[in-house]
C-alpha positions as YAML, in Angstrom:
chain: A
units: angstrom
residues:
- id: 1
  name: MET
  ca: [-166.26, -58.90, 65.04]
- id: 2
  name: GLY
  ca: [-162.74, -58.99, 63.64]
- id: 3
  name: ARG
  ca: [-161.40, -61.55, 61.21]
- id: 4
  name: LYS
  ca: [-159.67, -63.46, 64.01]
- id: 5
  name: ASP
  ca: [-163.09, -63.93, 65.65]
- id: 6
  name: VAL
  ca: [-164.54, -65.47, 62.48]
- id: 7
  name: TYR
  ca: [-161.65, -67.43, 60.95]
- id: 8
  name: PRO
  ca: [-159.46, -70.01, 62.70]
- id: 9
  name: VAL
  ca: [-156.13, -68.75, 64.03]
- id: 10
  name: THR
  ca: [-153.06, -71.00, 63.88]
- id: 11
  name: ILE
  ca: [-149.48, -70.46, 65.07]
- id: 12
  name: ALA
  ca: [-146.76, -72.74, 63.72]
- id: 13
  name: ASN
  ca: [-143.26, -72.87, 62.28]
- id: 14
  name: SER
  ca: [-143.05, -71.45, 58.77]
- id: 15
  name: THR
  ca: [-143.29, -73.52, 55.61]
- id: 16
  name: ASP
  ca: [-141.48, -72.75, 52.35]
- id: 17
  name: ASP
  ca: [-144.70, -71.22, 51.02]
- id: 18
  name: ASP
  ca: [-144.98, -69.04, 54.13]
- id: 19
  name: LEU
  ca: [-141.45, -67.74, 53.62]
- id: 20
  name: GLU
  ca: [-142.24, -66.89, 50.01]
- id: 21
  name: GLU
  ca: [-145.39, -65.00, 51.08]
- id: 22
  name: ILE
  ca: [-143.54, -63.09, 53.81]
- id: 23
  name: LEU
  ca: [-140.72, -62.03, 51.50]
- id: 24
  name: ALA
  ca: [-143.22, -60.89, 48.85]
- id: 25
  name: TRP
  ca: [-145.11, -58.86, 51.47]
- id: 26
  name: LEU
  ca: [-141.90, -57.19, 52.68]
- id: 27
  name: GLN
  ca: [-140.75, -56.49, 49.14]
- id: 28
  name: ALA
  ca: [-144.05, -54.78, 48.37]
- id: 29
  name: GLU
  ca: [-143.55, -52.56, 51.44]
- id: 30
  name: ASP
  ca: [-140.05, -51.73, 50.24]
- id: 31
  name: VAL
  ca: [-141.25, -50.80, 46.75]
- id: 32
  name: ALA
  ca: [-143.94, -48.58, 48.30]
- id: 33
  name: GLY
  ca: [-141.29, -46.76, 50.35]
- id: 34
  name: GLU
  ca: [-142.72, -47.95, 53.67]
- id: 35
  name: THR
  ca: [-140.83, -48.91, 56.82]
- id: 36
  name: THR
  ca: [-140.05, -52.59, 56.32]
- id: 37
  name: PHE
  ca: [-137.89, -55.53, 57.35]
- id: 38
  name: HIS
  ca: [-137.14, -56.25, 53.70]
- id: 39
  name: PRO
  ca: [-133.42, -55.41, 54.22]
- id: 40
  name: ASN
  ca: [-133.39, -58.32, 56.71]
- id: 41
  name: ARG
  ca: [-134.73, -60.82, 54.16]
- id: 42
  name: ASN
  ca: [-131.59, -62.99, 54.24]
- id: 43
  name: MET
  ca: [-131.77, -63.16, 58.03]
- id: 44
  name: ILE
  ca: [-135.44, -64.14, 57.82]
- id: 45
  name: ALA
  ca: [-134.69, -66.85, 55.24]
- id: 46
  name: ALA
  ca: [-131.88, -68.21, 57.43]
- id: 47
  name: GLY
  ca: [-134.25, -68.26, 60.41]
- id: 48
  name: HIS
  ca: [-136.76, -70.23, 58.37]
- id: 49
  name: GLU
  ca: [-134.10, -72.82, 57.56]
- id: 50
  name: ALA
  ca: [-133.17, -73.01, 61.25]
- id: 51
  name: GLY
  ca: [-136.80, -73.55, 62.32]
- id: 52
  name: GLU
  ca: [-136.90, -70.18, 64.09]
- id: 53
  name: LEU
  ca: [-139.54, -68.40, 61.98]
- id: 54
  name: ILE
  ca: [-142.98, -68.51, 63.63]
- id: 55
  name: VAL
  ca: [-146.08, -67.63, 61.63]
- id: 56
  name: LEU
  ca: [-149.58, -66.70, 62.79]
- id: 57
  name: LYS
  ca: [-152.31, -67.25, 60.23]
- id: 58
  name: VAL
  ca: [-155.92, -66.08, 60.23]
- id: 59
  name: GLY
  ca: [-158.06, -68.23, 57.99]
- id: 60
  name: GLY
  ca: [-154.95, -69.41, 56.14]
- id: 61
  name: GLU
  ca: [-153.57, -65.90, 55.54]
- id: 62
  name: ILE
  ca: [-150.41, -64.80, 57.32]
- id: 63
  name: GLY
  ca: [-151.27, -62.07, 59.80]
- id: 64
  name: ALA
  ca: [-147.96, -61.80, 61.67]
- id: 65
  name: PHE
  ca: [-144.58, -63.47, 62.05]
- id: 66
  name: ALA
  ca: [-141.78, -63.60, 64.62]
- id: 67
  name: LEU
  ca: [-138.16, -64.54, 64.11]
- id: 68
  name: GLY
  ca: [-135.91, -65.93, 66.82]
- id: 69
  name: ALA
  ca: [-134.96, -68.91, 68.94]
- id: 70
  name: PRO
  ca: [-136.97, -69.48, 72.16]
- id: 71
  name: GLY
  ca: [-136.38, -66.47, 74.38]
- id: 72
  name: VAL
  ca: [-135.25, -64.29, 71.47]
- id: 73
  name: ILE
  ca: [-137.40, -61.98, 69.35]
- id: 74
  name: ASP
  ca: [-135.13, -60.69, 66.61]
- id: 75
  name: ILE
  ca: [-137.91, -59.54, 64.28]
- id: 76
  name: PHE
  ca: [-141.63, -59.21, 64.96]
- id: 77
  name: GLU
  ca: [-144.07, -57.93, 62.36]
- id: 78
  name: THR
  ca: [-147.84, -57.73, 62.00]
- id: 79
  name: LYS
  ca: [-149.32, -57.23, 58.56]
- id: 80
  name: PRO
  ca: [-150.96, -53.77, 58.35]
- id: 81
  name: ALA
  ca: [-154.40, -55.22, 57.65]
- id: 82
  name: PHE
  ca: [-154.26, -57.19, 60.91]
- id: 83
  name: ARG
  ca: [-152.96, -54.44, 63.21]
- id: 84
  name: ARG
  ca: [-155.14, -53.44, 66.16]
- id: 85
  name: THR
  ca: [-157.03, -56.72, 65.91]
- id: 86
  name: GLY
  ca: [-155.24, -58.58, 68.72]
- id: 87
  name: VAL
  ca: [-153.28, -60.75, 66.28]
- id: 88
  name: GLY
  ca: [-149.92, -59.24, 67.28]
- id: 89
  name: ARG
  ca: [-150.69, -59.72, 70.97]
- id: 90
  name: MET
  ca: [-151.56, -63.37, 70.36]
- id: 91
  name: LEU
  ca: [-148.26, -64.02, 68.63]
- id: 92
  name: ALA
  ca: [-146.28, -62.08, 71.26]
- id: 93
  name: GLN
  ca: [-147.93, -64.13, 74.03]
- id: 94
  name: HIS
  ca: [-147.01, -67.29, 72.14]
- id: 95
  name: CYS
  ca: [-143.37, -66.13, 72.04]
- id: 96
  name: ILE
  ca: [-143.43, -65.46, 75.78]
- id: 97
  name: GLY
  ca: [-144.92, -68.91, 76.47]
- id: 98
  name: ARG
  ca: [-142.33, -70.49, 74.20]
- id: 99
  name: ALA
  ca: [-139.60, -68.85, 76.26]
- id: 100
  name: ALA
  ca: [-141.11, -70.15, 79.51]
- id: 101
  name: GLU
  ca: [-141.25, -73.69, 78.11]
- id: 102
  name: ALA
  ca: [-137.56, -73.42, 77.19]
- id: 103
  name: ASP
  ca: [-136.71, -72.26, 80.75]
- id: 104
  name: ILE
  ca: [-135.68, -68.79, 79.59]
- id: 105
  name: ALA
  ca: [-136.06, -66.36, 82.48]
- id: 106
  name: VAL
  ca: [-135.79, -63.03, 80.66]
- id: 107
  name: ILE
  ca: [-136.51, -61.68, 77.18]
- id: 108
  name: GLU
  ca: [-134.83, -58.48, 76.00]
- id: 109
  name: GLY
  ca: [-135.12, -56.76, 72.67]
- id: 110
  name: GLU
  ca: [-134.76, -53.58, 70.68]
- id: 111
  name: CYS
  ca: [-137.90, -51.69, 69.63]
- id: 112
  name: ALA
  ca: [-137.22, -51.02, 65.97]
- id: 113
  name: PRO
  ca: [-139.06, -49.06, 64.81]
- id: 114
  name: PRO
  ca: [-139.36, -47.05, 68.06]
- id: 115
  name: THR
  ca: [-143.11, -46.72, 67.49]
- id: 116
  name: SER
  ca: [-143.41, -50.37, 68.60]
- id: 117
  name: LEU
  ca: [-142.52, -49.45, 72.21]
- id: 118
  name: PRO
  ca: [-146.16, -48.99, 73.41]
- id: 119
  name: PHE
  ca: [-147.05, -52.43, 72.04]
- id: 120
  name: TRP
  ca: [-144.31, -54.16, 74.02]
- id: 121
  name: GLU
  ca: [-145.12, -52.18, 77.15]
- id: 122
  name: HIS
  ca: [-148.72, -53.34, 76.76]
- id: 123
  name: MET
  ca: [-147.36, -56.91, 76.71]
- id: 124
  name: GLY
  ca: [-145.73, -56.37, 80.10]
- id: 125
  name: PHE
  ca: [-142.22, -55.41, 79.01]
- id: 126
  name: GLN
  ca: [-140.41, -52.55, 80.75]
- id: 127
  name: GLN
  ca: [-138.18, -50.03, 79.05]
- id: 128
  name: ILE
  ca: [-134.52, -50.59, 79.93]
- id: 129
  name: ARG
  ca: [-131.15, -49.06, 79.14]
- id: 130
  name: ALA
  ca: [-130.30, -49.54, 75.48]
- id: 131
  name: ARG
  ca: [-127.77, -52.30, 74.90]
- id: 132
  name: TYR
  ca: [-126.72, -50.74, 71.60]
- id: 133
  name: GLY
  ca: [-128.19, -48.62, 68.81]
- id: 134
  name: HIS
  ca: [-130.51, -45.65, 69.14]
- id: 135
  name: SER
  ca: [-133.92, -47.32, 69.47]
- id: 136
  name: PRO
  ca: [-135.60, -48.05, 72.82]
- id: 137
  name: TRP
  ca: [-134.97, -51.42, 74.47]
- id: 138
  name: VAL
  ca: [-137.37, -53.46, 76.58]
- id: 139
  name: GLY
  ca: [-137.11, -56.43, 78.90]
- id: 140
  name: LEU
  ca: [-139.51, -58.92, 80.46]
- id: 141
  name: ARG
  ca: [-139.24, -61.27, 83.42]
- id: 142
  name: VAL
  ca: [-140.82, -64.32, 81.77]
- id: 143
  name: PRO
  ca: [-143.72, -65.51, 83.96]
- id: 144
  name: LYS
  ca: [-143.78, -69.19, 84.87]
- id: 145
  name: LEU
  ca: [-146.19, -70.66, 87.43]
- id: 146
  name: LEU
  ca: [-144.86, -73.50, 89.53]
- id: 147
  name: ILE
  ca: [-146.56, -76.26, 91.51]
- id: 148
  name: LEU
  ca: [-146.71, -75.66, 95.25]
- id: 149
  name: PRO
  ca: [-146.60, -78.80, 97.40]
- id: 150
  name: ALA
  ca: [-148.38, -79.05, 100.73]
- id: 151
  name: GLY
  ca: [-146.36, -77.25, 103.35]
- id: 152
  name: LYS
  ca: [-146.02, -74.41, 105.80]
- id: 153
  name: ALA
  ca: [-146.26, -70.83, 104.59]
- id: 154
  name: CYS
  ca: [-143.03, -68.90, 105.02]
- id: 155
  name: GLU
  ca: [-141.75, -65.41, 104.32]
- id: 156
  name: ILE
  ca: [-139.10, -65.05, 101.64]
- id: 157
  name: ILE
  ca: [-137.55, -61.67, 100.87]
- id: 158
  name: VAL
  ca: [-135.23, -61.32, 97.88]
- id: 159
  name: ARG
  ca: [-133.41, -58.03, 97.37]
- id: 160
  name: LEU
  ca: [-131.37, -57.11, 94.29]
- id: 161
  name: PHE
  ca: [-128.45, -54.68, 94.46]
- id: 162
  name: ASP
  ca: [-125.68, -53.27, 92.39]
- id: 163
  name: GLU
  ca: [-122.48, -54.97, 93.59]
- id: 164
  name: THR
  ca: [-121.26, -51.66, 95.07]
- id: 165
  name: MET
  ca: [-123.41, -52.38, 98.15]
- id: 166
  name: LEU
  ca: [-120.86, -55.04, 99.10]
- id: 167
  name: TYR
  ca: [-118.20, -52.34, 99.50]
- id: 168
  name: VAL
  ca: [-120.11, -49.15, 100.30]
- id: 169
  name: ASP
  ca: [-122.64, -48.56, 103.08]
- id: 170
  name: GLY
  ca: [-126.09, -47.19, 102.37]
- id: 171
  name: VAL
  ca: [-126.65, -48.57, 98.86]
- id: 172
  name: ALA
  ca: [-130.38, -49.16, 98.41]
- id: 173
  name: PRO
  ca: [-131.74, -52.23, 96.61]
- id: 174
  name: VAL
  ca: [-132.82, -51.77, 93.01]
- id: 175
  name: ALA
  ca: [-135.67, -54.25, 93.58]
- id: 176
  name: GLU
  ca: [-137.27, -56.22, 96.39]
- id: 177
  name: TYR
  ca: [-139.55, -59.24, 96.05]
- id: 178
  name: ARG
  ca: [-141.69, -61.14, 98.55]
- id: 179
  name: PRO
  ca: [-142.89, -64.17, 96.57]
- id: 180
  name: LEU
  ca: [-145.56, -66.53, 97.86]
- id: 181
  name: ALA
  ca: [-143.75, -69.64, 99.11]
- id: 182
  name: VAL
  ca: [-144.15, -72.71, 101.31]
- id: 183
  name: MET
  ca: [-141.66, -74.96, 103.05]
- id: 184
  name: GLY
  ca: [-142.25, -78.59, 102.15]
- id: 185
  name: ALA
  ca: [-141.80, -81.62, 104.38]
- id: 186
  name: ASP
  ca: [-138.34, -82.04, 102.83]
- id: 187
  name: GLY
  ca: [-137.23, -78.66, 104.18]
- id: 188
  name: ILE
  ca: [-137.09, -77.08, 100.70]
- id: 189
  name: VAL
  ca: [-138.79, -73.72, 100.13]
- id: 190
  name: TYR
  ca: [-140.95, -73.76, 97.00]
- id: 191
  name: LEU
  ca: [-142.03, -70.59, 95.19]
- id: 192
  name: GLN
  ca: [-145.44, -70.28, 93.56]
- id: 193
  name: GLU
  ca: [-143.94, -68.51, 90.57]
- id: 194
  name: ARG
  ca: [-140.43, -68.35, 89.13]
- id: 195
  name: LEU
  ca: [-138.54, -65.31, 90.35]
- id: 196
  name: ALA
  ca: [-136.17, -63.89, 87.75]
- id: 197
  name: LEU
  ca: [-133.34, -61.98, 89.38]
- id: 198
  name: TYR
  ca: [-133.48, -59.25, 86.79]
- id: 199
  name: ALA
  ca: [-131.92, -55.82, 87.26]
- id: 200
  name: PRO
  ca: [-131.29, -54.54, 83.73]
- id: 201
  name: ASP
  ca: [-130.12, -51.04, 84.58]
- id: 202
  name: LEU
  ca: [-127.13, -51.73, 86.81]
- id: 203
  name: ARG
  ca: [-124.03, -49.68, 86.19]
- id: 204
  name: PRO
  ca: [-122.36, -51.11, 83.04]
- id: 205
  name: GLY
  ca: [-119.73, -53.68, 83.98]
- id: 206
  name: ASN
  ca: [-121.05, -54.21, 87.51]
- id: 207
  name: ASP
  ca: [-122.36, -57.52, 88.81]
- id: 208
  name: LEU
  ca: [-125.71, -58.23, 90.41]
- id: 209
  name: ALA
  ca: [-125.68, -58.79, 94.17]
- id: 210
  name: VAL
  ca: [-128.51, -60.63, 95.92]
- id: 211
  name: GLU
  ca: [-129.77, -60.96, 99.47]
- id: 212
  name: ILE
  ca: [-132.12, -63.82, 100.41]
- id: 213
  name: VAL
  ca: [-133.93, -63.76, 103.76]
- id: 214
  name: LEU
  ca: [-136.11, -66.60, 105.10]
- id: 215
  name: ASP
  ca: [-138.41, -65.83, 108.03]
- id: 216
  name: GLY
  ca: [-136.11, -63.06, 109.20]
- id: 217
  name: LYS
  ca: [-132.87, -65.03, 108.81]
- id: 218
  name: ARG
  ca: [-130.41, -64.08, 106.11]
- id: 219
  name: LEU
  ca: [-129.47, -67.08, 103.97]
- id: 220
  name: GLY
  ca: [-127.04, -65.28, 101.69]
- id: 221
  name: LEU
  ca: [-125.70, -61.89, 100.61]
- id: 222
  name: ASP
  ca: [-123.15, -61.71, 97.79]
- id: 223
  name: LYS
  ca: [-122.80, -61.58, 94.03]
- id: 224
  name: VAL
  ca: [-125.41, -63.84, 92.48]
- id: 225
  name: LYS
  ca: [-122.76, -65.74, 90.51]
- id: 226
  name: ARG
  ca: [-121.13, -67.05, 93.69]
- id: 227
  name: GLU
  ca: [-121.23, -70.76, 94.46]
- id: 228
  name: GLU
  ca: [-123.21, -70.22, 97.67]
- id: 229
  name: PHE
  ca: [-126.24, -69.13, 95.67]
- id: 230
  name: LYS
  ca: [-125.98, -72.16, 93.41]
- id: 231
  name: ARG
  ca: [-126.10, -74.34, 96.51]
- id: 232
  name: LEU
  ca: [-129.14, -72.40, 97.76]
- id: 233
  name: GLY
  ca: [-130.94, -73.20, 94.49]
- id: 234
  name: VAL
  ca: [-130.33, -70.17, 92.26]
- id: 235
  name: GLN
  ca: [-130.12, -71.25, 88.62]
- id: 236
  name: HIS
  ca: [-129.51, -69.49, 85.32]
- id: 237
  name: ASP
  ca: [-130.75, -69.92, 81.77]
- id: 238
  name: ARG
  ca: [-128.58, -70.20, 78.68]
- id: 239
  name: PHE
  ca: [-128.31, -66.41, 78.51]
- id: 240
  name: LEU
  ca: [-127.01, -66.27, 82.12]
- id: 241
  name: ASN
  ca: [-130.22, -64.75, 83.45]
- id: 242
  name: TYR
  ca: [-130.49, -65.92, 87.07]
- id: 243
  name: PHE
  ca: [-133.74, -67.15, 88.63]
- id: 244
  name: ILE
  ca: [-135.18, -68.97, 91.63]
- id: 245
  name: ASP
  ca: [-137.79, -71.74, 91.63]
- id: 246
  name: MET
  ca: [-136.91, -73.20, 95.03]
- id: 247
  name: ILE
  ca: [-134.49, -72.59, 97.89]
- id: 248
  name: ASP
  ca: [-132.57, -75.08, 100.03]
- id: 249
  name: PRO
  ca: [-132.06, -73.37, 103.42]
- id: 250
  name: SER
  ca: [-129.89, -76.25, 104.71]
- id: 251
  name: SER
  ca: [-127.08, -75.15, 102.39]
- id: 252
  name: ALA
  ca: [-126.97, -71.60, 103.77]
- id: 253
  name: ARG
  ca: [-123.61, -70.48, 105.04]
- id: 254
  name: GLY
  ca: [-125.20, -68.18, 107.58]
- id: 255
  name: ASP
  ca: [-124.08, -64.71, 108.67]
...
C-alpha cells in the first residue's frame, strides 16, 4: 500500500505555513539544479494571498499543490516522493471538479515541462494547438452531470464548424455530438450532461459556427456568438467558452 492508503489525505487552500514549506521545497530543487517552479515563487506567493493556492496533504505532509483560480491551472506540482502514487491525479480531479462547480466549461493549459503531457492526457485532456510558447498545450471539456426531468426522449445533434462553412460549400464539421436528452412537459429540451462547444484548433482568428438539430429539424445554424443561440439556451462561462445545458426550441428562428 502507498502512503495515501495509510495516512489521511486532505485538500484545502494553503496556509502561511504551507506556503513556507512549498517555497523551501522549490528552493531545494533549485539549489540541486533540478527542474523547478522556484523562479515562479513570487507568483505562487501572490496566489496564496489571493486564496488560489490549493494544497494536497498526505498525513499532514504536502504531497502536491496547484495554483490558479477555478478553471485555471497555472502551476501544478507533485513532490517527487509522492509521484506515481495517485496523489497528483487526486489533486487534478479536485481542480476539475472545482471548475465544474464554478460553471467553467473548459480548462486549457500549457504542459511545462513537456514531460507532464502524458499525465494530463491520462486525466482526459486532449492536446491542442499551442496558444503561445514552445511547450505542448492541452484542453478539457469539463464534465458536469445534470438532472434530467421526466419527459420524452428526443434526438439532439450538435455540429461544430469553422465559420468558413457559412460562406463555402462542403466544409465538414470539426465535431459532432448526440447527447442524451429529454423534452420536458414545459417544452424545454434538457441534456443529461453539459455540452461544451469546444473546438480548440479552428483557424486562428476564425469564429466557431454551430448547427443544432432537434428530431430532424434544424433549430439554428450560425456563429455561436449570435443572439439566436442565446435565445435557444446557449450560454458561456467567464472565459467565453460556450456550452449547452438545455435548449428552448420555441425560440428557434427556423430555416
